[in-house]
Structure formats: structure tokens, C-alpha cells
C-alpha positions as CSV (number, residue, x, y, z in Angstrom):
1,M,-48.9,-25.3,-31.3
2,P,-52.8,-24.5,-30.7
3,G,-53.8,-21.2,-32.4
4,W,-51.0,-20.9,-34.7
5,P,-51.1,-22.2,-38.1
6,D,-48.8,-25.0,-39.6
7,S,-46.1,-23.9,-41.6
8,G,-46.7,-23.7,-45.2
9,Q,-50.4,-23.0,-44.6
10,N,-52.8,-20.1,-44.2
11,G,-50.2,-17.7,-45.0
12,W,-47.3,-19.0,-43.0
13,E,-44.1,-19.0,-45.2
14,I,-41.4,-20.6,-43.2
15,S,-38.2,-21.2,-44.8
16,R,-36.6,-24.8,-43.8
17,S,-33.6,-23.7,-46.2
18,S,-30.1,-23.1,-45.3
19,N,-28.5,-20.3,-43.5
20,K,-28.6,-18.3,-46.3
21,D,-32.1,-18.0,-46.6
22,C,-32.2,-17.2,-43.1
23,Q,-29.7,-14.4,-43.7
24,L,-31.6,-13.3,-47.3
25,G,-34.9,-13.5,-45.2
26,L,-33.9,-10.2,-43.4
27,G,-35.1,-8.0,-46.2
28,K,-38.7,-9.2,-45.3
29,M,-38.8,-8.1,-41.8
30,S,-39.8,-4.4,-42.1
31,H,-42.7,-3.2,-44.5
32,K,-40.0,-0.2,-45.3
33,N,-37.1,-2.6,-45.9
34,Q,-35.4,-0.8,-43.1
35,S,-34.7,-4.2,-41.1
36,D,-31.2,-5.0,-42.1
37,E,-29.9,-1.5,-40.9
38,T,-32.1,-2.1,-37.8
39,L,-30.9,-5.6,-37.0
40,R,-27.1,-4.6,-37.5
41,S,-27.5,-1.6,-35.2
42,C,-29.3,-3.7,-32.6
43,T,-26.7,-6.7,-32.7
44,T,-24.1,-4.0,-31.7
45,T,-26.2,-1.8,-29.2
46,I,-28.8,-3.7,-27.3
47,L,-31.1,-1.4,-25.5
48,Q,-31.5,-0.9,-22.0
49,P,-35.1,-2.3,-21.4
50,V,-34.0,-5.6,-22.8
51,T,-32.1,-7.6,-20.0
52,Q,-30.6,-10.9,-19.6
53,S,-33.4,-12.4,-17.5
54,M,-35.8,-11.5,-20.4
55,V,-34.6,-14.0,-22.6
56,T,-33.1,-17.0,-20.6
57,S,-36.3,-18.7,-20.1
58,S,-36.5,-22.6,-20.0
59,S,-38.3,-22.3,-23.0
60,L,-35.4,-21.5,-24.9
61,A,-33.2,-24.3,-23.4
62,H,-34.3,-27.2,-26.0
63,I,-32.9,-24.9,-28.9
64,P,-29.3,-26.0,-29.6
65,R,-26.8,-23.4,-30.4
66,A,-25.5,-23.8,-33.5
67,M,-21.8,-23.9,-34.0
68,Q,-22.0,-21.4,-37.1
69,P,-20.6,-17.7,-37.7
70,P,-22.9,-15.7,-35.5
71,V,-23.9,-13.6,-38.7
72,Y,-25.7,-16.2,-40.0
73,R,-27.0,-18.0,-36.7
74,L,-27.0,-16.1,-33.4
75,P,-27.7,-17.8,-30.2
76,P,-31.4,-17.8,-28.9
77,E,-30.4,-15.1,-26.3
78,I,-28.8,-12.7,-28.7
79,L,-31.6,-13.1,-31.1
80,S,-34.0,-12.6,-28.2
81,M,-32.6,-9.4,-27.4
82,I,-32.4,-8.2,-31.1
83,F,-36.2,-8.9,-31.3
84,L,-37.1,-7.0,-28.4
85,A,-34.8,-4.0,-29.5
86,F,-36.7,-4.0,-32.7
87,Q,-39.9,-3.7,-30.9
88,Y,-38.6,-0.2,-29.8
89,T,-38.2,1.1,-33.4
90,E,-40.8,3.3,-34.7
91,G,-44.0,1.8,-35.9
92,A,-42.9,-1.9,-34.9
93,L,-45.7,-2.2,-32.3
94,L,-48.5,-0.8,-34.7
95,V,-50.2,-2.6,-37.4
96,P,-48.8,-1.5,-40.8
97,A,-51.7,-0.4,-43.4
98,R,-51.7,-2.9,-46.1
99,S,-50.4,-0.6,-48.8
100,D,-47.2,0.0,-46.8
101,A,-46.8,-4.0,-46.0
102,P,-47.7,-6.2,-49.2
103,H,-45.7,-8.9,-48.0
104,R,-47.7,-9.7,-45.0
105,T,-49.7,-12.8,-44.5
106,P,-53.0,-13.6,-44.2
107,W,-52.5,-14.9,-40.7
108,Q,-51.1,-11.4,-39.9
109,E,-53.8,-9.5,-41.1
110,S,-56.6,-11.8,-39.4
111,M,-54.8,-11.5,-36.6
112,G,-54.1,-7.8,-36.6
113,A,-50.5,-8.7,-35.8
114,P,-48.0,-5.7,-35.4
115,A,-45.1,-4.9,-37.9
116,W,-42.7,-6.9,-35.5
117,T,-44.2,-10.1,-36.2
118,D,-42.4,-10.2,-39.5
119,V,-39.5,-11.8,-37.7
120,L,-41.8,-15.0,-37.5
121,F,-41.4,-15.3,-41.2
122,I,-37.5,-15.5,-41.7
123,C,-37.2,-19.3,-41.0
124,R,-38.1,-21.9,-38.5
125,F,-35.5,-21.2,-36.0
126,W,-36.3,-17.7,-35.6
127,R,-39.9,-18.3,-35.1
128,E,-39.1,-20.8,-32.4
129,V,-36.9,-18.3,-30.7
130,A,-39.5,-15.6,-31.2
131,L,-42.2,-18.0,-29.7
132,G,-40.0,-18.8,-26.6
133,C,-39.4,-15.6,-25.6
134,S,-42.2,-14.6,-23.4
135,Y,-41.5,-11.0,-22.9
136,L,-41.7,-10.4,-26.6
137,W,-45.4,-11.0,-26.3
138,A,-46.0,-8.7,-23.3
139,R,-45.9,-5.2,-25.0
140,L,-49.2,-4.4,-26.4
141,V,-50.1,-1.0,-28.3
142,D,-53.9,-0.7,-29.5
143,P,-54.3,-4.5,-30.0
144,S,-57.3,-6.3,-31.3
145,I,-59.0,-8.7,-29.0
146,Q,-57.8,-11.7,-31.0
147,W,-54.1,-10.3,-30.8
148,A,-54.2,-9.5,-27.0
149,Q,-55.7,-13.1,-26.4
150,E,-52.7,-14.6,-28.0
151,C,-50.2,-12.3,-26.3
152,L,-51.6,-13.4,-23.0
153,R,-51.3,-16.9,-23.9
154,L,-47.7,-16.6,-25.2
155,S,-46.2,-14.0,-22.5
156,T,-47.3,-16.8,-19.8
157,A,-46.6,-15.2,-16.5
158,V,-44.2,-12.2,-17.3
159,P,-45.1,-8.5,-16.5
160,M,-47.4,-6.7,-18.9
161,T,-47.4,-3.5,-20.7
162,L,-50.6,-2.2,-22.5
163,R,-51.6,0.8,-24.2
164,L,-55.3,1.2,-25.5
165,N,-56.7,4.0,-27.4
166,A,-60.4,3.6,-27.9
167,E,-61.8,6.4,-29.3
168,E,-64.2,5.0,-32.2
169,G,-67.6,7.1,-31.4
170,D,-70.0,4.2,-30.6
171,K,-67.6,1.2,-30.8
172,D,-65.7,3.1,-28.2
173,A,-67.9,1.6,-25.0
174,E,-68.1,-1.8,-26.3
175,R,-64.3,-2.3,-27.2
176,A,-63.5,-1.2,-23.5
177,R,-66.0,-3.4,-22.3
178,A,-64.3,-6.1,-24.3
179,F,-61.1,-5.7,-23.1
180,A,-62.3,-5.2,-19.6
181,A,-64.0,-8.9,-19.8
182,I,-61.2,-10.4,-21.8
183,V,-57.5,-8.9,-20.5
184,F,-58.4,-7.3,-17.5
185,S,-60.5,-9.8,-15.7
186,G,-57.8,-12.3,-15.6
187,S,-54.7,-10.7,-16.0
188,I,-54.4,-7.6,-13.7
189,D,-52.1,-9.1,-11.2
190,R,-49.4,-9.0,-14.7
191,L,-49.9,-5.7,-15.7
192,Q,-46.7,-3.4,-15.4
193,K,-47.6,-0.5,-17.1
194,L,-51.4,0.5,-18.4
195,S,-52.3,3.2,-20.5
196,V,-55.9,3.9,-21.6
197,R,-57.8,6.7,-23.3
198,V,-61.5,6.5,-24.0
199,Q,-63.7,9.1,-25.4
200,T,-67.3,8.3,-23.8
201,Y,-68.3,8.3,-20.1
202,E,-69.6,4.6,-20.4
203,A,-66.6,3.4,-21.7
204,L,-64.4,4.7,-19.2
205,T,-66.9,3.7,-16.5
206,N,-66.3,0.3,-18.0
207,I,-62.6,0.4,-17.5
208,I,-62.8,1.6,-14.1
209,F,-65.2,-1.3,-12.9
210,A,-62.7,-3.5,-14.8
211,L,-60.1,-2.3,-12.2
212,M,-61.5,-2.9,-9.2
213,N,-61.4,-6.8,-9.9
214,G,-58.3,-7.6,-8.0
215,P,-54.9,-6.6,-6.9
216,A,-52.2,-5.1,-9.2
217,P,-49.0,-6.0,-7.4
218,L,-46.8,-5.7,-10.5
219,L,-48.4,-2.3,-11.3
220,E,-45.8,0.8,-12.0
221,Y,-47.4,3.1,-14.2
222,L,-51.2,4.0,-14.8
223,C,-52.5,6.7,-17.4
224,L,-56.6,6.7,-17.6
225,D,-57.7,9.7,-19.7
226,K,-60.8,10.5,-21.4
227,D,-60.7,12.5,-24.6
228,S,-64.0,14.4,-23.7
229,V,-63.6,15.8,-20.5
230,M,-66.9,16.7,-19.9
231,L,-69.2,14.2,-18.3
232,E,-72.5,13.5,-19.4
233,E,-75.2,16.0,-17.9
234,G,-76.8,14.4,-14.9
235,G,-73.8,11.8,-14.2
236,G,-73.4,13.7,-10.9
237,V,-70.8,10.6,-10.2
238,G,-68.0,13.4,-8.5
239,K,-71.3,14.9,-6.5
240,D,-72.0,11.9,-4.3
241,P,-69.2,9.9,-2.4
242,E,-70.9,6.9,-2.4
243,L,-70.9,6.4,-6.2
244,R,-67.3,6.7,-6.2
245,L,-65.8,3.8,-8.0
246,D,-63.0,3.0,-5.3
247,P,-60.6,1.4,-4.4
248,W,-59.2,0.2,-7.7
249,F,-57.0,-2.7,-7.9
250,E,-58.7,-3.5,-4.1
251,G,-56.4,-1.0,-2.7
252,R,-53.2,-3.0,-3.4
253,T,-50.7,-1.2,-6.1
254,P,-47.6,-1.6,-3.7
255,K,-45.3,-0.7,-6.8
256,L,-46.9,2.1,-8.2
257,R,-45.2,5.1,-8.9
258,K,-46.5,7.1,-11.8
259,L,-50.2,8.2,-12.0
260,R,-51.7,10.3,-14.7
261,I,-55.3,10.6,-14.6
262,Q,-58.0,12.7,-15.8
263,A,-61.4,13.7,-14.0
264,A,-59.7,12.1,-10.7
265,Y,-62.3,13.2,-8.3
266,C,-65.3,11.9,-10.2
267,F,-64.1,8.3,-9.7
268,L,-61.3,8.0,-7.0
269,S,-61.1,9.5,-3.4
270,L,-58.1,11.4,-2.6
271,A,-57.7,9.3,0.5
272,S,-57.2,6.1,-1.8
273,P,-54.5,3.7,-1.0
274,M,-53.1,4.3,-4.6
275,F,-51.6,7.8,-4.0
276,S,-49.8,6.4,-1.0
277,S,-46.5,5.1,-3.2
278,L,-46.6,7.4,-5.8
279,T,-43.8,9.6,-6.6
280,Y,-45.0,11.0,-10.0
281,L,-48.9,12.5,-9.9
282,R,-50.6,14.1,-12.7
283,I,-54.1,15.3,-12.2
284,C,-56.1,17.0,-15.0
285,I,-59.8,18.2,-15.4
286,S,-61.2,17.6,-12.0
287,G,-64.4,18.4,-10.0
288,G,-66.3,17.4,-7.1
289,E,-63.6,18.2,-4.1
290,G,-62.2,21.3,-3.9
291,M,-58.6,22.8,-2.9
292,D,-59.0,22.0,0.7
293,D,-59.3,18.5,0.3
294,L,-56.6,18.3,-2.0
295,L,-54.3,20.1,0.5
296,T,-55.5,17.6,3.3
297,A,-54.8,14.7,1.0
298,M,-51.3,16.1,0.0
299,G,-50.5,16.5,3.9
300,N,-49.7,12.4,3.3
301,W,-48.0,12.6,-0.2
302,K,-44.7,13.4,1.4
303,Q,-43.0,10.9,-1.2
304,L,-44.2,12.8,-4.3
305,E,-41.1,14.0,-6.4
306,T,-43.2,15.2,-9.5
307,L,-47.1,17.1,-9.1
308,I,-48.9,18.3,-12.2
309,L,-52.3,19.9,-11.8
310,A,-54.1,21.4,-14.6
311,Q,-57.6,22.6,-14.1
312,S,-57.7,20.6,-11.0
313,W,-60.2,22.6,-8.8
314,P,-64.1,22.6,-9.6
315,G,-65.4,25.7,-11.2
316,A,-63.6,29.0,-11.9
317,V,-61.8,30.3,-8.8
318,E,-62.0,34.2,-8.7
319,P,-61.4,36.5,-6.3
320,D,-64.2,38.8,-4.7
321,P,-63.0,42.5,-5.2
322,H,-64.3,43.6,-2.1
323,N,-62.9,40.6,0.0
324,P,-59.1,40.3,0.0
325,L,-57.5,36.6,-0.2
326,P,-57.1,35.4,3.3
327,L,-53.7,34.6,4.4
328,P,-53.1,30.6,4.5
329,T,-53.9,29.3,7.8
330,R,-51.5,26.1,7.2
331,S,-48.8,25.0,5.4
332,I,-48.0,21.6,3.5
333,E,-44.6,20.5,3.1
334,L,-43.3,18.5,0.4
335,P,-39.9,17.8,1.2
336,N,-39.0,15.5,-1.9
337,L,-40.5,17.6,-4.4
338,Q,-38.4,18.1,-7.4
339,Q,-40.8,19.5,-10.3
340,L,-44.1,21.2,-9.8
341,R,-46.5,22.2,-12.8
342,V,-49.6,24.1,-11.9
343,R,-51.9,25.5,-14.6
344,D,-55.4,27.2,-13.8
345,T,-56.6,30.6,-13.1
346,A,-54.2,33.0,-11.7
347,F,-56.2,33.4,-8.2
348,S,-56.6,29.4,-8.1
349,V,-52.7,28.9,-8.5
350,Q,-51.9,31.9,-6.1
351,C,-54.3,30.2,-3.5
352,F,-52.5,27.0,-3.9
353,L,-48.8,28.0,-3.9
354,G,-49.6,30.1,-0.8
355,H,-50.0,26.8,1.1
356,L,-46.8,25.0,-0.2
357,L,-43.5,24.7,1.5
358,I,-41.4,23.1,-1.0
359,P,-37.4,22.7,-1.7
360,A,-35.5,25.6,-3.2
361,S,-34.1,23.2,-5.8
362,T,-37.8,22.4,-7.3
363,L,-38.2,23.2,-10.7
364,L,-41.5,25.5,-11.1
365,D,-43.7,25.7,-13.9
366,I,-46.5,28.1,-13.6
367,D,-49.3,28.7,-16.0
368,G,-52.2,31.0,-14.6
369,T,-54.7,33.0,-16.5
370,V,-56.2,36.3,-15.5
371,Y,-59.7,36.8,-16.4
372,P,-61.0,40.5,-17.2
373,L,-64.1,41.9,-15.1
374,D,-66.1,44.5,-16.4
375,G,-65.0,47.8,-16.8
376,E,-63.2,50.1,-19.0
377,P,-61.5,48.2,-21.9
378,H,-59.1,50.7,-22.8
379,Q,-57.1,51.0,-19.4
380,P,-55.0,48.2,-17.6
381,R,-57.7,46.9,-15.2
382,A,-56.6,47.4,-11.4
383,H,-57.4,43.6,-10.3
384,E,-55.5,42.0,-13.3
385,M,-52.6,43.9,-12.3
386,N,-53.1,42.9,-8.7
387,A,-53.3,39.4,-10.1
388,M,-50.3,39.2,-11.6
389,Q,-48.4,41.0,-8.7
390,E,-50.0,38.6,-6.2
391,L,-49.5,35.4,-7.8
392,L,-45.4,36.4,-8.2
393,S,-45.8,37.0,-4.3
394,S,-47.1,33.6,-3.8
395,I,-43.9,31.9,-5.1
396,P,-41.9,30.6,-2.4
397,P,-39.0,33.1,-1.6
398,T,-36.6,30.0,-1.6
399,I,-37.1,29.8,-5.1
400,M,-37.6,33.5,-6.1
401,A,-34.4,34.7,-4.1
402,P,-31.7,33.1,-5.9
403,I,-32.8,34.2,-9.5
404,T,-30.2,36.2,-11.1
405,D,-30.8,35.0,-15.0
406,M,-34.2,35.9,-16.9
407,Y,-35.8,35.9,-20.1
408,L,-38.9,37.9,-20.4
409,L,-41.4,37.4,-23.3
410,P,-44.1,40.6,-22.8
411,S,-46.5,39.8,-25.6
412,A,-50.0,41.3,-26.0
413,D,-51.7,38.3,-24.7
414,K,-49.3,36.6,-22.2
415,I,-46.2,37.4,-20.1
416,I,-43.6,34.7,-19.9
417,I,-40.6,34.5,-17.4
418,D,-38.2,32.0,-18.0
419,V,-35.3,31.2,-15.8
420,R,-32.9,28.8,-17.6
421,P,-30.7,26.2,-15.9
422,E,-27.4,27.6,-17.3
423,A,-28.3,30.7,-15.5
424,W,-27.5,29.1,-12.1
425,G,-24.0,28.9,-12.0
426,R,-21.5,25.8,-12.9
427,G,-22.6,22.4,-12.1
428,F,-26.3,22.9,-12.2
429,T,-28.1,19.8,-13.4
430,L,-31.6,19.9,-14.7
431,D,-33.2,16.8,-13.3
432,Q,-35.9,15.3,-15.2
433,G,-36.7,12.6,-13.1
434,G,-34.9,9.8,-15.0
435,D,-34.6,8.8,-18.5
436,P,-38.1,8.9,-20.7
437,D,-39.9,6.0,-20.8
438,E,-40.5,4.2,-24.0
439,D,-43.8,2.3,-22.8
440,E,-45.4,6.2,-22.2
441,D,-47.7,7.5,-24.3
442,E,-46.9,9.0,-27.6
443,D,-49.6,11.3,-28.0
444,I,-49.9,12.9,-24.4
445,D,-50.2,16.5,-24.0
446,T,-46.5,17.9,-24.2
447,L,-47.9,21.2,-22.5
448,I,-49.1,19.3,-19.4
449,D,-46.9,16.4,-19.3
450,G,-44.2,17.5,-21.2
451,P,-40.4,17.9,-19.7
452,F,-39.7,20.4,-17.3
453,E,-37.1,22.4,-19.5
454,T,-36.3,25.7,-17.0
455,K,-35.6,26.1,-13.4
456,L,-38.5,28.6,-13.2
457,H,-41.4,29.2,-15.8
458,I,-44.1,31.5,-15.2
459,A,-46.7,32.4,-17.9
460,I,-49.3,34.8,-17.1
461,A,-52.4,35.0,-19.8
462,R,-54.9,37.1,-20.3
463,F,-58.1,37.5,-22.1
464,S,-58.2,40.5,-24.7
465,H,-61.2,42.5,-24.6
466,P,-63.0,42.1,-27.9
467,D,-63.1,46.0,-28.8
468,D,-59.1,46.0,-28.2
469,D,-57.5,47.3,-31.0
470,D,-53.4,47.5,-31.4
471,D,-53.1,50.9,-29.5
472,V,-55.5,49.8,-26.8
473,S,-53.5,46.4,-26.4
474,E,-50.3,48.4,-26.4
475,I,-51.4,50.3,-23.4
476,R,-52.6,47.5,-21.5
477,T,-49.5,45.5,-22.3
478,R,-47.5,48.3,-21.1
479,G,-49.3,48.1,-17.7
480,Y,-48.9,44.2,-17.3
481,L,-44.7,44.6,-17.9
482,E,-44.7,47.4,-15.2
483,A,-46.6,45.0,-12.6
484,V,-44.2,42.4,-13.2
485,F,-41.4,44.5,-11.8
486,I,-43.4,46.2,-9.1
487,G,-41.8,45.1,-5.7
488,S,-38.7,43.5,-5.2
489,H,-39.3,40.2,-6.8
490,F,-36.5,40.4,-9.3
491,S,-34.3,42.7,-7.5
492,G,-31.3,40.1,-7.5
493,L,-31.3,40.2,-11.4
494,R,-28.0,40.0,-13.0
495,N,-29.0,39.7,-16.4
496,L,-32.1,40.1,-18.6
497,I,-33.2,39.2,-21.9
498,L,-36.3,40.9,-23.4
499,D,-37.7,39.4,-26.3
500,V,-40.2,40.4,-29.0
501,C,-40.5,43.8,-27.0
502,W,-42.9,46.6,-28.1
503,T,-41.8,50.2,-28.3
504,Y,-42.3,51.5,-24.5
505,S,-41.9,55.0,-23.4
506,V,-39.0,56.2,-21.3
507,Y,-41.5,56.5,-18.4
508,T,-42.2,52.7,-18.8
509,W,-38.8,51.4,-18.9
510,A,-38.0,53.5,-15.7
511,E,-40.8,52.0,-14.0
512,V,-39.2,48.6,-15.1
513,F,-35.5,49.3,-14.2
514,K,-35.6,51.5,-10.9
515,T,-35.6,48.1,-8.8
516,L,-33.2,46.1,-11.0
517,N,-30.2,48.2,-9.5
518,N,-27.9,44.9,-9.8
519,L,-28.5,44.4,-13.3
520,Q,-25.3,43.7,-15.2
521,G,-26.6,42.6,-18.6
522,L,-29.5,43.8,-20.8
523,A,-30.5,42.4,-23.9
524,M,-33.4,43.4,-26.2
525,L,-35.1,42.0,-29.5
526,P,-37.9,44.5,-30.5
527,A,-40.9,43.0,-32.1
528,R,-41.7,43.6,-35.7
529,H,-42.1,47.6,-36.3
530,H,-40.5,48.5,-32.9
531,T,-37.4,49.5,-32.0
532,T,-35.0,50.0,-28.9
533,E,-34.8,53.6,-29.2
534,E,-36.7,54.4,-26.2
535,L,-35.1,51.7,-24.0
536,V,-31.6,53.3,-24.8
537,K,-32.7,56.6,-23.9
538,T,-33.8,55.2,-20.3
539,L,-30.1,54.5,-19.9
540,A,-29.1,58.2,-19.4
541,L,-31.6,58.7,-16.7
542,R,-30.5,59.6,-13.2
543,I,-32.8,58.5,-10.3
544,S,-33.1,58.8,-6.5
545,T,-34.5,56.1,-4.5
546,D,-33.8,58.1,-1.1
547,G,-34.9,61.5,-2.4
548,V,-31.3,63.0,-2.0
549,N,-28.8,61.3,-3.9
550,E,-29.0,60.1,-7.3
551,H,-27.4,57.6,-9.5
552,L,-27.7,56.3,-12.9
553,I,-30.4,53.8,-13.7
554,L,-29.0,50.4,-13.7
555,P,-25.8,51.7,-11.9
556,N,-24.0,48.4,-12.4
557,L,-24.8,47.7,-16.2
558,S,-21.8,46.5,-17.9
559,K,-22.8,44.6,-21.1
560,L,-25.8,45.7,-23.4
561,A,-27.1,43.8,-26.6
562,L,-29.3,45.5,-29.1
563,W,-30.9,43.5,-32.0
564,Q,-33.0,45.3,-34.7
565,P,-33.2,42.3,-37.3
566,T,-36.2,44.1,-39.3
567,T,-35.0,47.5,-38.9
568,R,-31.8,49.5,-39.3
569,F,-30.4,51.5,-36.9
570,Q,-31.3,54.9,-38.2
571,A,-28.8,58.2,-37.9
572,S,-30.7,59.5,-34.9
573,A,-31.0,56.1,-33.4
574,Q,-26.9,55.9,-33.7
575,E,-26.4,59.4,-32.1
576,N,-28.9,58.6,-29.3
577,L,-26.9,55.3,-28.3
578,L,-23.5,57.1,-28.5
579,M,-24.9,60.2,-26.4
580,V,-26.2,58.0,-23.7
581,L,-22.9,55.9,-23.5
582,R,-20.9,59.3,-23.6
583,S,-23.2,60.3,-20.7
584,R,-22.9,57.2,-18.7
585,H,-18.9,57.0,-19.2
586,L,-18.4,60.6,-17.9
587,Y,-20.8,60.5,-15.1
588,S,-19.7,56.8,-13.6
589,G,-15.9,57.1,-14.9
590,S,-15.9,53.7,-16.3
591,R,-16.6,52.3,-19.8
592,L,-19.3,49.8,-20.9
593,A,-17.5,46.4,-20.9
594,K,-19.4,44.7,-23.8
595,L,-21.5,46.4,-26.4
596,R,-23.0,44.3,-29.1
597,V,-25.2,45.6,-31.9
598,S,-27.0,44.4,-34.8
599,G,-26.1,46.2,-38.3
600,L,-22.8,47.7,-37.3
601,E,-22.3,47.8,-40.9
602,D,-24.7,50.5,-41.2
603,F,-23.0,52.8,-38.7
604,E,-20.8,56.1,-39.7
605,T,-17.3,55.6,-39.3
606,A,-17.0,58.4,-36.8
607,T,-19.7,57.2,-34.7
608,L,-18.0,53.6,-34.4
609,I,-14.8,55.2,-33.7
610,E,-16.4,56.9,-30.8
611,L,-18.5,53.9,-29.6
612,R,-15.0,52.1,-29.1
613,Y,-14.1,54.8,-27.0
614,H,-16.8,54.5,-24.6
615,T,-16.9,50.8,-24.8
616,A,-14.2,47.9,-23.8
617,F,-15.5,45.5,-26.6
618,L,-17.8,46.1,-29.5
619,Y,-19.3,43.7,-31.7
């Protein structure tokens, strides 16, 4: 076969001996001697991506099926499935280091052949099966030019998967140009999944120019990222619509469903035909067009199921303290949206969410940053507090209203609000949009592209003032905690977990709890060197919402959990807890249903006896 060395030459060590040699050759397959176990597992469990259509090509028809035990000589179709499954094992598609694979032949080294090609050197029968399975040659990860050319030839006309990381400095643009000329120019119509990560602006444009060479009727997944997101000074591609490199693939990608792209507006018009078929879209680090342009385009993306936007608007969008945010003048409906993640300034996120109409079942992940303005660093700043409140107000009521269970982490530099799926009742299933794709990038940013793990996740970060010390941070963090509960955003809460909390005053906790009249379960884990004492004292308060009638704060509280893993409950803290439970019991006439306290072994016996009197279940 042209391009392949004959057996016994140039490093080929093909065995022509008996089936016993074929069996013993298994030990040569992997550079870490793990192939025996891999193949045994593959013979009993064939991975889903391997289908019968991949291994029943006419090129296998001439290979006779040996009438021998299948352990020694499996049918070509089964062997092909095993080889394809082997490609999905860790490192099989990569080129191993010479020190880890001393058995590799000179041919493998010269071609830059990946680890899975060890199957070619077990015996002639295995080699013929592998050469006859076109799909085996259709998956490339960071291939050399020589290996890419070989795979293009041997994969014939089957759909191809290519992942290229061209991040080698000066060689970056040269390698990208070579792939554009050799791989993309004549095989775009065969691409099914394509992922390219480059480092330089020149390399990125080389790739994009190549993507304009023809239609991609089979393309389903496209990821195009630039490692250094800043364009060269004076590049200006995004500033002039005439310079946009569009349309890609001549505007013909009928099967494209998943697109991950960086600096999208600089090279691609939002009106591009590529967007018309997408169900998954991630745009990261963009510039050149504003939020209005994005919203206009989104009006035509009714089919979107997953949308991820990270720093996707040009420049820093910050509010004018003298001009309040105008109300949205239009709404964009995304009726099929299942997952939405937005990461930007809190003001930008607020503006964007204010225009959206999305289903109540949508999984929502928000990360907004509040930037400080000039002012007194020792006090919570009004604009930062307002930004947090307004961001919460911009979340669609259909998502906020059903919230009953919440996890809250009020750290010094970020407030994290998390609604776990188990809080949404029996039968709730977290829809991740299908099984993970084995061909997707392993080095993607999990913070941006990672799975959606909660029904609702809100992270509001702030930049601390350089002069802030611990005391100042505590004062400001207290203000942010209060800001989360101002209004009625979480008035329907039934259960609340406070994690790594600082010691706040009774007044602060009263401000937090006064709107949570429906709360039934409360748990707190204090930060290191902090305690739960002030929170417990707050539970004895009586408040009035109408100025006339008083009631216990958190009147429906029935479950309380207090953890202090780094400090013991001192005698004063034990007495304080007992006093609060006694007071609530006498006032309401009902005992606490459940009380869970860490370190019960440190409590006085008399205190434990009375705690059990005021609690139905103590543990």
C-alpha cells in the first residue's frame, strides 16, 4: 500500500505466526502495558459512539472469518469495534513520550502516530482489519501534518473529527497555515467536529480564511478559541463590518448544533446563517457590537437550548450614578432555552436579563462583578448595594418565585447563592442537554463551559479597596448580606443553609430574617474563629410588620442546625441556646421539631435534659 512500509521493514514488526502469537501480542499494544485489561473490557462493553455502520464497510468483505475460538481471532466487525473503543481510552489519540513507549517503531515516531496505532503491530490480520476500518482513521487530536495526510487518505469519505491546539509561539501561525492548506482546503465537506485553539491573531485569521473555502454539510460541532484574547493593536477587524470574514463555510452548515467561539463579533456577523441551526452557543470575549445588536440577533434564535455569554459586550458597561437604568423597551423570548450562563459586570448582566423571557424550567447561572466607585472605603457603598439588589430584581420572576431551598456563602469578596436541584421536589431532573461528547475539548474552561450543576446559581463578586483590613471587610460584607434579602426576592424560602458565615450582630441577622416568615429550616456553619451565638440570640426576638401585632422572628422555624467544627460551645453559648429555645417554646406553645448541634458531648448534662424538653428530636 502506498505510503506504508512493507512488513518487516522500516520498523514494522508484523507477526505471521500462529494465533498464539496474536494473543501474546496484546501486551505490546499499550506503552503502559494496560492493553490486556482495556481489550478485555472492550470485548464485553462496546462504547456507544461505535456503531455497526462504522465497521461494515466493503473494505472488510475480503477478510475471511476464521472458524476459531473468538478469544484468539474475532470477526473483523468485532475487532473494529474494539479498536474504535480503544481510541476512547485515555491518551490513545495522543503521541506518547518515547520514554513511556520504548516499543514504538521508527515509522510511528517519524509519522507522529498516536498510541492506538500499536494495534497495527500485533499481527497481519489485525493490521488488515485496522486498515479496512475507515472510521478508525477519522479522529485526529493535535496531529502532525504527515499523520493528518495519512488519515485523510485512509479514512476515505467518512465524517471526520479534528482537534488542533496550535500554541507554539512563532510556529503557531505556520502550523495553522499548513493545516488550512492541507487539511481544510479539500476536506471541509467531511468535517463533523472541529476544535481549534490558537495563540496569535495571524493564526486565527489563517484558520478562518480556510473555513470560507466551501460548505460543511456534515459539521455538527465547532469550537474556535484564541488563547490570547487581545487583538493586536491596530487590528481593528471588529470596527469595520467590511473586514469581517463572513460567511463561513459559504453559509451552509445545516447540521451545526454546537458552537463555541471567542472574539466572535470581530470575525462573524451575528446575522450569519451559522446561527440559524444552533441549539448550543457560547460566545466569550467579544467586541465591536453592543448589547442591542446581540438582542436583535437573538430574536431569531428561537431554537437555542443552551446559551453561554462571558464578557460578551464591548468595554465595561457601568451605570451612571446620576441617570438610573431605563426600563427595557422590548423583550426577547427564547421559548426552548434550557440553560443560561452569563458572566460580566453586574450592570451588564442586569441589562441583559431585563430583556429576556425564558421558561421557568431554565437552569440559570449568573456571575456578576460589582466595581467600586471613588468614595469612602470604610463603608458599604450605596451603588454597590443597589447593583446587587437590581441584579436580583432582573432575574425573571418565574425562576425566582418557586425557590424554596437555598445555599448562601457570604464571603468577603463574593456572595454565592445556590439552589440545588434536590430542593425542587421529587421527580426533578437536572437536564444537562445530553451526554458529554467524548470528542469535545479536554482543556476547555470549566467555569465557562462546565456543566450546569444547580437550578439557580448567582455569584456577585466585588473588588475590595486596597486599604480594606479585616474589620472593614466585615463591615462591608455585612452590608452585602443585608442587600441580598432586602425586598421579597426570597420571601418564599423554606430552608436556608449559611456556609462559612462571619459573626454578625443581632441587628444584622434581624434585617436578614425579617422577610423570611416562611422559613422552616435554618443551618449555619461559621467561618474559622467565628461563632453562631449572635444568630441564635436573634431567634428570641419578636418583631412587628404592621406596627401593632408582634410575632417571633422566623415564626415557622421548626428545624435548626448549628455547626462549630473549629470552636467548642462554651458554657455561655449553651445557656444562650437553651434560653432562646425556652423563650420560643413558651411564646409559641410548640417545641422545635429538630435540633442538630455539633459537639453535644461538650454540653452539661442538665442543659441537655432541658434542651430535649424544648426539642422533639435532638442530635
